[in-house]
N, C-alpha and C positions, 0 to 999 in steps of 0.2 A: 259748498266750500271748495274753492279753487286750490288752496294750499293749506296744509296742516303743519302748524309750527309745533315742534317737539322739544320738550325739556327732559333730560335724562338725569335722574337722581341716583347717584352711585355709578362710578366709572371704573369699577374693577373689571374682572373677566366678563361677567354677564352684561355690564353696562356697555362695554366695547362691542359685544356681540349684538346688542340691540342697535347701537349706532350703525354698525356694518349692515345690519338687516334693513334699516330704514333707508340708508343711502343706496342700497342695491335694488330696492323695490321697483323704482321706475325703469331700471335697465332690464329687469327680468319679466315684469308684467306690463306690457304695452297698455296704455290707457289707465294705469293705476293713478291714485291721487298723488299730487305733487307734495313733496315733503321738504321741510326746511328745518334743519337741526339748529335751533336757536341757542340753547344753553345746556350746560351740564353742571351738576353739583357733585363735588367730591369730598371725601372725608379729610384729606390732607392737602397741604399746599403743593406737595410733590405730585399728587394725583391731578391737581388742577393744572399744573404746568404740562403734564402729559396730555390731558384732554385738550388743552389749548393748542398743543403741537399737532396732535393727531386728528382732531375732529373739526378744527377750524370753526368752533362755536363763536357766536357773537359775545356770549357771556359765559364765563367759567367762574364758579364761586364755591366756597365751602359752606354756604348757607342756602339750603334748598328753597327757603321761603322767597328768595329773590326771583326764582323761576316762576313761582305762583303769582307774583305781582306783574309779570309781563303779559300784556294784552296780545302779543304776537305768538304766545305759546298757548295752543289749544289742548294739547295732550301731554301727559306726564308718563314716562316710563319709570316704574319703581324697581330699581336694581340694587338697592341698599341691602345690608345684612338683615336677616329675618327679624331681629328685635326692633328694627326701625320701621317696618312696614306699616304698622297700625297708625303711627303718628303721621307719616308721610301721606298715606292714602286718604285718611280722614281730612287732612288739611287740603289735599288736592280736590277732593269732592266738594268741600266747603267753598273753595275758590272757583268752582264751576268748571273744572278741567275734566276732560276725558282721562281715564287711567288705564294703563297697561301694566299689570303687576306680575313680576316673576314669582314663581312659586317659592314658598307657600304664601297663602293670602296674608297670614299674620303669624305671630310667634306661637300662639296656642288657640284652642277652640273658643275660649271666651272672647279673645280679641277678634277672632275671625267672625264670630256672630255679631259683634259690634260693627265691624266694617261692612258686613253684608246688610245690616239694617240701614246704615247710612246710604249704601248704594241703592237700596230699594226706594229710598226717599229722594234720591238725586235724579237729575235729568240727563246725565251724560252716558257715554258708553264705558262700561267697566268690564274689563276682560283680563283673563288669566293668560300667562304665557305657558300653556300646556301644548308645547310645540309638536309633540309626537302625534297629536290628533291630525296633523297635516302631512304625515308620511303618506304618500299616495297608496302604498300597499295596504295601510291600515284604513284609509278612506275606502278602498275597494272592499276590504273585509267587512266594514260596516254596511256597505251596499248589499253584499251577499247575505249577510245575516238578516238584514231587513227583508230580503226577498225569500227567506226561509231556507237558505242553503244548509244551515246547521240542523234545521228542524228543532226538536226539543233539546235545549242545551243540557248536557249531562255534567261536564267537568271542564276545568281550565287549569293551566299552569302558567304563571306569570312571574318572570324574574327580571331584575335589573342588577347587573353585576359589573363592578369596577374592581380594579386592583391597586388604586392609587395610594392606599394607606397601609400597604403591607410593610413597608420599611419603617421600623420602629424609631428611626432617626428623624422621620418627618415631624417638624415641630408643631406644637399646639397653635391653633388658630381659633377664630370665633366659631368656626363650624364644629369644633370639638367641645364647645362650651354650651351646655343645655340652656343656660340662662339667655344666651344670645341666638342660638340656632333653633331651639325647640326640640331638637332630636338629631340623631346622626343619619345613618343610612335610610332609616324609615322616612325621614323628611326629605333628605337630599335626593334620593332615588325613588323611594316608595310613593311619593306624591304623584309622580308621573304614571306609575303602574296602576295605582288605585284609580286615577282618572280614566285610564284606558279601559280597564275592566268595566267601569261604569258606562263609558261611552259605547262599548261594544256589546255588553251583555246585560247591563242593568244594575240596580241598586244592591248593595250589601245588606244582609239581614243580621248575621252574627259571625263571630270569629274567635279563634284562640291563637295566642301569639307567644313566641319565645324571642328574647333579645339577648345578645352577648356582646361584651366588650373584651376583646382578646388582648389588646395592648392597653393596659390601664393607665400607663404614664408615658408622657412624651416630653422631649426637650422643650424648654421655653425658648421663644424666638430670640431673646437677647443673650442666650447662652449662660444664664445664671443658675441653671438647675433644671429640674423637671416639674411638671404639673400633672394633675389628675385629668384623665379623659372621662367626661361625664355624659357621654352619649354612646349609642349602640354602634358597633362595627358591623353587626349582622343582625337581621331580623327575619324570622321565619313565621309564616301565618298559614293557618287553615281557615277557610272561610266558606260560608253558605250565602248564596244570593237570594233575593226575593223570589226569583223564578224557580228556585229549587236546585239550581246547579251548585256544585261544590268544587272547591279548588284549593290550590296552594300558591303562595307567593313567597319569593325570597328577594331580599334587598341586601346587598353586601358591597362593602368597599374594600374587602380583603379576599376577593375571588381570584386566586392565583391563576394566571393564564388567560385572563379576559382583558379586554380593552374597554369596550362600551357596548356590552351585550344586553340588550333589552329583548327578551325572548317570550313569545306567547304560543301556547297550544290551546285551542278551543275545540271541544268535541261535543257532538250531538247525535241524535238518532238517524240523521240523514247525511251528515258529513262532518268534516273536520278541517280546521285551518291552522296554519303555523306561520310564524314570522320571527326573524332575527334581524335586529338593527344593523348587524355587520353586513347584511345583504339587503339593503333597504329598498331596492327596486323590485323585489320579488315577494310574492305571497304564495305559500304552499297551500294546496287545496286537494281534499280527497272527497269525491262525490260517492257516497254510499248508496244513493238513491237512483243512480243512473241505470235505467233499464237495459241500456246497450252494453253494460259492463257487469255481467253476472259474476258471482264469486267463482273463482277458478279460471276466469278469463284474463283480460289484460288490465283489469282495474288496478289503479295505483295512484300515487301522489302525482299531482301536476304542479308545475312551476308557472305561476301567472306573472308575466312581465307587467310591472305597474309603475313605469317611469312617469315622472310628473307630467310630461307632455300629453299623456293619454287621459289624464283625469282633470287637469286644471286648465280650463278653457282660457285661451289667450296667453298662457304662460309659455315662455321659452324654456326648453329643457335646462335644468340646472346642472352644475358640475357633479360628476359621480365620484365619490370618494368615501372612505370610511369615516370622514368627519361629517357624516350626514346631518348631525344636529345643527350645523351652520345653515344648511339650506332649508331645514324645517323651521328654524327660527325665522328665516326670510319669509316663508309661506305664512307663518303665523302672524308676523308683523303686517304683511299685506292684508290678511283677513281683518285685522284690527283697523287698519286705515280705511278699508272699504266700509266697514261698519260705522266708523266715525262719519265718513262722507255721506252715507245714506241715512244715518240717524237711528239705526236699530241693529241689535245683535242678530246674526244669522242663526238658524236652527242648530247648526253644528258647532257654533262658536262657544268656547268655554267662558261663560260669565263668572261673576264673583260667587254665584250660587254653586258652581262647580268647584271653586276653590274652597268654599265652606264645607261641602260634602266630603271632599278629600281630607280636610282637616278633621272632620268628625270621625272618619275611619281611622286616621292616624292616632287620635286621642284614645279611641277604643283599643287599638293595638297596644299602646303604651300602658293602659290600665290592665289589660289582660296579662301582659308580660310581667308587670309588677306583682300580679297575683298568682304567678307561677303557671300561667297559661290557661287560666279559667276562661270558659266560654262566656262571652258577653254579647248581648244585643248591641247593635250599633247605636252609639250615643249614650250608653249607660256606663 
């Protein structure tokens, strides 16, 4: 396939990030598949005009089905609100399109299972936008773990912390409506953390969860009053993995003093690893098994430089900034395009099964929290 035609469904913040990523791939990855942004679908006419102005698409519409009819569109990016994912993705699979779906896979576990079944029966490339798998430092962490650096995993701490919802004057949106979002911080932030724990350490076995909504009402966007917030502001989880490791996870959109902090600590009998998205080019490593570093010597934490040029063959170094999510979206989009071109998912690529498993863990967290933190096996 010499050129991959793209249709983007949903042109809000994430839709624009997908568009930027696709456009940037050929400039960052020499030899990457050629990309043509053919069309975009938006929820409103105002959004359509913005997409027309910014993206120079051939077709801008408020009906995503028009994108599915185009023969020059081979792949669909699903960037719509969560409650629309099921319908859009199923229709795209039925139309024979490859699909790149921003998290979550669907609104809830039942819908995610339906979408995953359709993907198993389809013939396209169906991939999740779990962009943090493509942080070079986390790619390096996965390499080290596979080589036995941690040894037997003992414990982990995994947090994703934002502060964007601290102001009680921030108005209600679909993200604060359980019927449209499927959940609050646990879906918005937790999906990424859950996928990374699975990617690095393996499957979840059981968990206990607590959820809190600290700002229960917020202003309506039209200024006519206030409405109820029906999702979690903060989620805390204790979890056990299939390999016996135990750990904690925190997902918060009320984490005062943070910006975009995705933090990991992984500990085993031979070593430990640490990472913070605010310093995305570095991985912390402690080698407890180094015979040259006995206790009482100079053993200590090392900072492993992991900039993209060291791990991504053929890629030019990307910009270094705290807005790291933008370049990791770029790397994730490149991975999807390469998979489409070669006709198969790479081993490290997050397919729809990864989206389904993340949704299964989210559903278990929500059930445990509703039962006052009762321990539950995953999927029960």
